[in-house]
C-alpha positions as CSV (number, residue, x, y, z in Angstrom):
1,M,-81.0,-21.2,44.7
2,K,-80.1,-24.4,46.6
3,Q,-78.5,-22.3,49.4
4,F,-81.6,-20.1,49.6
5,V,-83.8,-23.3,50.0
6,I,-81.6,-24.6,52.8
7,C,-81.7,-21.3,54.6
8,A,-85.4,-21.1,54.3
9,A,-85.8,-24.6,55.7
10,I,-83.6,-23.7,58.7
11,L,-85.6,-20.5,59.3
12,A,-88.9,-22.4,59.1
13,A,-87.6,-25.0,61.6
14,A,-86.5,-22.2,63.9
15,M,-89.8,-20.5,63.8
16,S,-91.5,-23.8,64.4
17,F,-89.3,-24.4,67.5
18,V,-90.0,-20.9,68.8
19,G,-93.7,-21.4,68.4
20,C,-93.6,-24.6,70.5
21,K,-91.6,-23.0,73.3
22,R,-93.4,-22.2,76.6
23,S,-94.7,-18.6,76.8
24,N,-92.7,-16.2,78.9
25,A,-95.9,-14.3,79.8
26,P,-95.8,-12.6,83.2
27,V,-97.4,-14.0,86.3
28,L,-101.2,-14.0,86.0
29,F,-103.2,-13.4,89.1
30,H,-106.7,-14.9,88.9
31,P,-109.0,-12.8,91.2
32,Q,-111.6,-15.6,91.1
33,G,-112.2,-19.1,89.9
34,Q,-110.0,-22.2,90.2
35,P,-107.7,-22.6,87.2
36,Q,-107.3,-26.3,86.3
37,T,-103.6,-26.3,85.7
38,L,-100.7,-24.6,87.4
39,D,-99.5,-23.3,84.1
40,E,-102.4,-20.8,84.0
41,W,-100.8,-18.8,86.9
42,H,-97.4,-18.5,85.1
43,V,-95.6,-18.7,88.4
44,L,-93.7,-21.9,87.6
45,S,-93.1,-23.7,84.3
46,S,-91.7,-27.0,83.4
47,D,-90.5,-28.6,80.1
48,G,-90.0,-31.9,81.8
49,K,-86.3,-31.4,82.3
50,H,-86.2,-28.2,84.4
51,L,-88.7,-26.4,86.7
52,S,-88.2,-22.6,86.5
53,F,-89.8,-19.7,88.3
54,N,-91.0,-16.7,86.4
55,Q,-89.6,-13.2,86.6
56,G,-90.5,-11.6,89.9
57,V,-91.1,-14.9,91.6
58,E,-88.7,-15.0,94.6
59,P,-87.7,-18.3,96.4
60,Y,-87.5,-18.3,100.2
61,A,-86.6,-20.7,103.0
62,L,-87.6,-21.3,106.6
63,N,-85.4,-21.9,109.6
64,T,-87.2,-25.1,110.6
65,A,-89.8,-26.4,108.2
66,L,-93.0,-28.5,108.5
67,F,-92.3,-32.2,108.1
68,S,-94.0,-33.9,105.1
69,D,-92.6,-37.4,104.7
70,Y,-89.1,-36.2,104.1
71,A,-90.2,-34.3,101.0
72,H,-88.0,-31.3,99.9
73,K,-89.8,-28.0,99.2
74,L,-89.2,-25.2,96.9
75,R,-91.1,-22.2,98.3
76,T,-91.8,-18.9,96.3
77,I,-93.6,-15.7,96.8
78,W,-94.9,-13.4,94.1
79,M,-96.5,-10.0,94.8
80,P,-97.9,-7.4,92.3
81,E,-95.4,-4.9,91.2
82,G,-95.2,-1.9,93.6
83,S,-96.9,-3.7,96.5
84,K,-95.4,-4.7,99.9
85,A,-96.1,-7.0,102.7
86,K,-96.4,-5.6,106.2
87,Y,-94.2,-6.8,109.0
88,D,-95.7,-8.5,112.0
89,A,-93.5,-9.7,114.9
90,N,-95.7,-12.8,115.7
91,E,-98.2,-13.6,113.0
92,A,-97.9,-14.2,109.2
93,F,-97.0,-11.0,107.3
94,D,-100.0,-9.0,105.9
95,F,-99.5,-9.7,102.2
96,P,-101.3,-7.5,99.5
97,V,-104.2,-8.7,97.4
98,G,-102.7,-10.5,94.4
99,T,-100.0,-12.3,96.3
100,I,-99.3,-15.9,95.2
101,I,-97.3,-18.2,97.5
102,S,-96.2,-21.5,96.1
103,K,-94.8,-24.6,97.7
104,T,-93.5,-27.4,95.5
105,F,-92.9,-30.8,97.1
106,Y,-90.3,-33.1,95.5
107,Y,-87.8,-35.8,96.2
108,P,-84.3,-36.6,94.9
109,R,-84.4,-39.5,92.6
110,G,-83.1,-42.9,93.6
111,K,-82.9,-46.1,91.7
112,D,-85.7,-48.1,90.1
113,G,-88.2,-45.4,90.5
114,A,-87.6,-44.9,94.3
115,V,-86.9,-41.6,95.9
116,L,-84.2,-40.7,98.4
117,R,-84.4,-39.8,102.0
118,V,-81.7,-37.1,102.2
119,A,-81.5,-33.6,103.7
120,E,-82.0,-30.6,101.4
121,Q,-78.7,-29.4,100.0
122,K,-77.6,-25.7,99.8
123,G,-78.1,-24.5,96.2
124,E,-80.3,-27.4,95.3
125,S,-83.0,-25.1,93.9
126,A,-81.0,-22.0,93.1
127,D,-82.4,-21.5,89.7
128,G,-85.3,-23.9,89.9
129,L,-85.1,-27.7,89.9
130,D,-83.2,-30.1,87.7
131,L,-85.9,-32.7,86.9
132,T,-83.4,-35.3,85.8
133,K,-82.3,-35.4,89.5
134,V,-85.6,-34.9,91.4
135,R,-89.2,-36.1,91.1
136,L,-92.0,-33.5,91.4
137,I,-95.0,-34.6,93.5
138,E,-97.3,-31.5,94.0
139,T,-97.4,-27.7,94.1
140,R,-99.7,-26.0,96.5
141,L,-100.7,-22.4,96.0
142,L,-102.0,-19.9,98.6
143,V,-103.6,-17.0,96.7
144,R,-104.5,-13.7,98.4
145,R,-107.8,-12.5,96.9
146,E,-110.1,-9.6,98.0
147,A,-112.2,-11.9,100.1
148,G,-109.1,-13.6,101.7
149,W,-106.7,-16.5,101.1
150,V,-107.6,-19.6,99.1
151,A,-105.6,-22.8,98.9
152,L,-105.2,-24.8,95.6
153,P,-103.3,-28.1,95.4
154,Y,-101.9,-29.2,92.0
155,V,-100.5,-32.6,91.3
156,W,-97.7,-33.2,88.7
157,N,-98.1,-35.8,86.0
158,E,-95.5,-38.6,85.4
159,E,-93.8,-36.6,82.6
160,Q,-93.4,-33.6,85.1
161,T,-94.7,-31.2,82.5
162,V,-98.2,-30.4,83.8
163,A,-99.6,-30.0,87.3
164,T,-103.4,-30.4,87.5
165,L,-105.8,-29.1,90.2
166,A,-106.7,-31.8,92.7
167,R,-109.5,-30.4,94.8
168,A,-110.3,-33.8,96.3
169,G,-106.6,-34.5,97.0
170,D,-104.7,-37.5,95.7
171,T,-102.5,-40.4,96.8
172,V,-99.1,-41.0,95.3
173,P,-97.4,-44.4,96.1
174,L,-93.7,-44.0,96.8
175,T,-90.8,-46.1,97.8
176,M,-88.1,-44.3,99.8
177,H,-84.7,-45.2,101.1
178,K,-81.4,-43.6,102.1
179,P,-78.6,-43.3,99.5
180,D,-76.9,-46.5,100.9
181,G,-80.2,-48.4,100.4
182,S,-81.1,-48.6,104.0
183,A,-84.3,-47.5,105.7
184,K,-86.3,-48.6,102.8
185,T,-90.0,-48.0,103.1
186,S,-93.1,-47.9,100.9
187,F,-95.9,-45.5,101.8
188,A,-98.8,-43.5,100.3
189,Y,-97.9,-39.9,100.0
190,M,-101.1,-38.0,100.7
191,V,-101.9,-34.8,98.8
192,P,-104.4,-32.9,101.0
193,D,-107.9,-31.9,99.7
194,E,-109.1,-28.4,99.9
195,N,-110.8,-29.0,103.3
196,Q,-107.6,-30.4,104.7
197,C,-105.6,-27.4,103.4
198,A,-108.1,-25.1,105.0
199,G,-108.0,-27.1,108.3
200,C,-104.3,-26.3,108.8
201,H,-104.3,-22.8,107.4
202,S,-107.4,-21.7,109.5
203,T,-105.0,-20.7,112.2
204,N,-107.7,-18.8,114.1
205,N,-110.5,-21.1,115.3
206,T,-113.0,-18.2,115.7
207,T,-112.7,-16.5,112.4
208,R,-111.8,-19.7,110.4
209,E,-110.0,-17.5,107.9
210,L,-107.1,-19.0,106.0
211,H,-103.6,-17.6,106.5
212,P,-100.1,-18.6,105.6
213,I,-98.1,-20.5,108.2
214,G,-94.5,-20.3,107.1
215,P,-94.0,-16.6,106.1
216,K,-93.5,-15.2,109.6
217,A,-90.6,-13.2,111.0
218,R,-89.3,-16.0,113.2
219,H,-89.3,-18.5,110.3
220,L,-87.9,-16.1,107.6
221,N,-85.2,-14.4,109.7
222,R,-82.2,-16.3,108.4
223,D,-79.5,-16.1,105.8
224,D,-80.8,-16.2,102.2
225,P,-79.7,-19.5,100.7
226,W,-79.7,-17.9,97.2
227,H,-77.9,-14.7,98.0
228,E,-74.8,-15.2,100.1
229,G,-74.3,-12.7,102.9
230,Q,-77.8,-11.4,102.8
231,N,-80.6,-11.8,105.4
232,Q,-83.9,-12.8,103.8
233,L,-85.9,-10.1,105.6
234,A,-83.4,-7.4,104.9
235,R,-83.3,-8.4,101.3
236,M,-87.1,-8.2,101.1
237,V,-86.9,-4.6,102.4
238,S,-84.2,-3.7,99.9
239,M,-86.3,-5.0,97.1
240,G,-89.3,-3.0,98.2
241,R,-91.3,-6.1,99.1
242,L,-91.6,-5.6,102.9
243,E,-92.3,-2.6,105.1
244,G,-92.1,-2.1,108.9
245,L,-89.1,-4.3,109.6
246,P,-87.5,-3.0,112.9
247,A,-83.8,-2.5,113.2
248,T,-83.5,-4.9,116.2
249,G,-85.5,-7.4,118.1
250,V,-86.7,-9.5,115.1
251,P,-87.6,-13.0,116.5
252,R,-85.8,-16.0,115.1
253,N,-86.5,-19.7,115.5
254,A,-83.6,-22.1,115.7
255,R,-82.9,-24.6,112.9
256,L,-83.6,-28.2,113.7
257,D,-80.3,-29.3,112.2
258,D,-78.2,-26.7,114.0
259,A,-76.1,-28.7,116.4
260,S,-74.8,-25.4,117.9
261,A,-78.3,-24.4,119.1
262,S,-79.7,-25.7,122.4
263,V,-81.9,-28.8,122.3
264,E,-84.7,-26.7,123.8
265,S,-84.6,-24.0,121.1
266,R,-84.6,-26.6,118.4
267,A,-87.4,-28.6,119.9
268,R,-89.5,-25.5,120.4
269,A,-88.9,-24.4,116.9
270,Y,-89.9,-27.8,115.6
271,L,-93.1,-27.9,117.6
272,D,-94.0,-24.3,116.7
273,V,-93.9,-24.8,112.9
274,N,-95.3,-28.4,112.9
275,C,-98.0,-28.1,115.7
276,G,-98.3,-24.4,116.8
277,H,-100.7,-23.3,114.1
278,C,-103.3,-25.7,115.7
279,H,-102.1,-26.0,119.2
280,S,-102.3,-22.3,120.2
281,Q,-104.5,-20.1,122.3
282,V,-106.6,-19.4,119.2
283,G,-105.9,-22.4,116.9
284,A,-108.1,-25.3,116.1
285,A,-106.8,-27.3,119.1
286,D,-107.3,-24.4,121.5
287,T,-109.6,-26.5,123.7
288,S,-106.9,-29.1,124.2
289,G,-105.1,-26.8,126.6
290,L,-101.8,-27.9,124.9
291,W,-100.3,-24.9,123.3
292,L,-97.1,-25.5,121.4
293,D,-96.6,-22.2,119.5
294,A,-93.5,-20.1,120.0
295,G,-95.4,-17.5,122.2
296,T,-96.3,-20.0,124.9
297,D,-94.0,-20.1,127.9
298,E,-96.2,-21.6,130.7
299,T,-94.9,-25.1,131.2
300,R,-98.4,-26.4,132.0
301,R,-99.6,-25.2,128.6
302,L,-96.6,-26.8,127.0
303,G,-97.8,-30.1,128.5
304,L,-95.8,-30.5,131.7
305,C,-97.8,-33.0,133.9
306,K,-100.9,-32.0,131.9
307,P,-103.5,-34.8,131.5
308,P,-105.2,-35.0,128.1
309,V,-108.6,-33.4,127.5
310,A,-110.1,-35.7,124.9
311,A,-107.3,-37.7,123.3
312,G,-109.1,-41.0,123.6
313,Q,-106.9,-43.8,122.1
314,G,-104.3,-41.1,121.3
315,T,-102.9,-41.3,124.9
316,G,-101.4,-44.8,124.4
317,D,-102.4,-45.4,128.0
318,H,-100.1,-42.6,129.2
319,M,-101.3,-40.1,131.8
320,F,-99.7,-36.8,130.8
321,D,-98.6,-34.9,127.7
322,I,-95.1,-34.5,129.1
323,V,-93.6,-36.5,131.9
324,P,-90.3,-34.7,132.9
325,G,-87.3,-36.8,132.2
326,K,-89.4,-39.6,130.8
327,P,-90.2,-39.1,127.1
328,Q,-91.2,-42.7,126.7
329,D,-94.1,-42.0,129.1
330,S,-95.2,-38.8,127.5
331,I,-98.3,-38.6,125.2
332,L,-96.5,-36.0,123.0
333,I,-93.8,-38.5,122.0
334,Y,-96.3,-41.3,121.6
335,R,-98.4,-39.4,119.2
336,M,-95.5,-38.0,117.2
337,S,-94.1,-41.6,116.8
338,S,-97.4,-43.2,115.9
339,L,-98.8,-44.1,112.5
340,D,-102.2,-45.0,113.9
341,P,-104.8,-42.7,112.3
342,G,-106.5,-42.4,115.6
343,A,-103.4,-41.4,117.5
344,M,-100.8,-39.8,115.2
345,M,-100.0,-36.1,115.3
346,P,-100.2,-34.2,113.1
347,E,-103.4,-35.9,111.9
348,V,-102.7,-35.2,108.3
349,G,-99.7,-34.5,106.1
350,R,-97.5,-37.5,107.0
351,A,-97.5,-41.3,106.5
352,T,-94.0,-41.8,108.0
353,V,-92.4,-40.9,111.3
354,H,-89.9,-38.0,111.3
355,E,-87.1,-39.7,113.3
356,E,-84.9,-36.6,113.6
357,G,-87.7,-34.4,114.8
358,V,-88.9,-37.0,117.3
359,A,-85.4,-37.4,118.6
360,V,-84.9,-33.7,119.3
361,V,-88.2,-33.4,121.2
362,R,-87.4,-36.6,123.1
363,D,-84.1,-35.1,124.2
364,W,-85.8,-31.9,125.2
365,I,-88.3,-33.8,127.5
366,A,-85.5,-36.1,128.9
367,A,-83.7,-33.0,130.2
368,W,-86.7,-31.8,132.2
369,L,-86.4,-32.3,135.9
370,G,-89.0,-33.3,138.5
371,S,-91.9,-35.7,138.5
372,C,-95.7,-35.8,138.2
373,T,-98.1,-36.8,140.9
374,S,-101.2,-38.8,140.1
375,D,-103.3,-35.7,140.1
376,G,-101.0,-33.9,137.6
377,T,-99.0,-31.7,140.0
378,H,-95.4,-31.1,139.0
379,V,-93.0,-31.8,141.8
380,A,-89.7,-30.1,141.3
381,M,-86.4,-31.8,142.2
382,R,-84.9,-30.5,145.5
């Protein structure tokens, strides 16, 4: 009898434990409304120790990524079973209704509550995130509904167990330093509100429709960090998640940290992903005349000896967007290096300066030849 009682107690405890575990329910697409917690989508789940992605949720990486105060990012895509995205050589892929794209921002943990400024490591998020080693900040969702894409930002609590919808955005105070304790800085990490999300993702200034920025051929065309020896786009095809991928001619951006790539290709890739969604022929900054997307080749549109249209104090008293051979005199470098709200570019999404990104763009401008006359004419070297 005593043995039976012990066994019954163990069984009851086990059943109680199972009842407290997180549900393994499949991903739940909400065709309307604004769920108040990230849990309600069943895309990612956290027990405070580990962040996991659900079945069918696939991580992906970009060649060169948008800078966000040195935050690391875990990106995932989920699509309804049997559906496929349609390939496009230049724009974001056409994803089916029901697609959920997530981007989780996090930092490696430092000492005394600080976070570390380090590069993302291969395999860092192979099966999710070890929350004893990283601190979650926010998870942003882009959801493809019948009427189009919607953006929903969720902010994680201190216990890292629940992420709550933050329609009005949020501010997270952080102290960051390098592993050796140098480059220590305190700043306010800004979680964008819904309007700011829409401002960046409205990549066409005429339609004002939201679209993804990262999932484009040139950003995704790279080795898959989670599946050695496989190309990300080819794997999407083999999994039945992408159609229309050509056998050759797929564009590919350089990686910012690839020392074997040319400075020009690295700088152009960086400007494309960080600035090109606004500074393009159809973007929100179309009237500026400064187009920094990958499809622009005309040097004047890229800023060579081009005077600003309406930058105001954002010029820093400089005359041209790019002065060949003189990055210190170029408005582009001034605005990328500024933390003045009236001058800094991008206008939202950062409270620190991306030193490595600025350095590559500076080296690119330094290599340009010629000079600018006072009226903005480029004079080539002879």
